N, C-alpha and C positions, 0 to 999 in steps of 0.2 A: 601455411601462413601463420605467423605468430599472432597472439592476440594484441590488439591495438588498445593498451589501457587507457590511452587518452581519450579516444573515441568511445569506450565504455563508460568512462568516468562522466564524459559530457552527456551521454544518454542518460545514464543514471540521474544526474542532477536535474536534467530537464524533466524527467518522469517524476522525481521527487517534488519539484515546484507546481507541475500540474495536480498532483495528488493533493498537496496542502492546499491549493486553492480550491480544489472540489470539496474538501473537508471542512473548509472555512465557510463554504457556501451552505452546508448542512449543520454545523455545529461550532464547538468551540474546544481549545486545549485547556484542560482543567490544569492549573498550575500545581495544585496540590498532589494529585495523582500522576501527572504527566501523560494523561491518557486523553483522547478525544472523546467527546460526549455530543450526541445529537442534541439538538435545541427544537423545541416545537415552534411552529410559526407564531408570529406575535399575532394577537387578535385586537382589532380596534373597536370591537363591539362585544356585547354580552351574549354569550352562546346560549340559546335556549332550545334549539332544536336538536333532538338526539342524533339525526343523521349527520348533522355538521359536527358534533362532537365525535361521533363515530369516525367520520373521516378524517378529522384532525388527529385522533389517536392512531388510526391505521397509517397516516402519513409519517406521524413520529416513529412508530415502529419500523416503517419502511427504511426511514434514515437512520434508525440505530442499527439495524442489521447491515445496511450499506456501509455505515461508518466502520464497523467491526472489519468488513472486508478490506476497505481502504487502509484502515490502521496496519492490518497484517502486511499488505503490499507495501506500505511505507516502512514497515519494520524491516522487511527483507532488503529493501532499498538501502536504507541506512546501514544495515549490517554489510551489504556489499561495498558501499562507499568507504566503511571504516576499514574493510579489509583489502581494498585494492591495491594497496602497495606491498603486501605480502605475497611471498613466494606461491603460497597455497591458493591464492586468488584464481579462479578458473579451473580450480580441480575439484573433482567430485567428492563430497564429504564422506561418502560410502567406500568407494574403491580407490581414491585417490588418485585416479587417472584424470588427464585432461577433460574437460567438458567439451563437446563438440562446438566447433566455432559458429555453426549456423545456430546453435541453440543459445550460444552467448550473445550473438547478434541480437537474436529475437527477443531474448530474457536475459539482460545483462546482470540481474539480481539472481540467476540460477544458481542453486547449490549442489545440484546433483547432475549427471549425465543422463541420457535419454533411458539407458537400462535401470537406473535406479531412480526414475522421476517419482515413484510413488513411496519411497521409504523415508 
């Protein structure tokens, strides 16, 4: 069965929108660097408790780490959307063979076949 690029494109666009919404909940896009940055929670009171300050810092660090993961996923999705019209779309970047249909359906931003997944 051939790759249904329309279905793949729709799924990629949907995943892109969900990721952007998640990222907006944790941070903002810096227009100067075009990178997403975590934003600490706004505080409506003066922090005096060391534990509260530590919790806030830990939350910010967690958001920063998650933001990096989501930004990477978003980059892969945008890369896939940009290349979906090319003949090379759906081909493994390593061996140039077709990426397994089940893999493309599960992860439409996949760049490699199962054999080369860690390369």
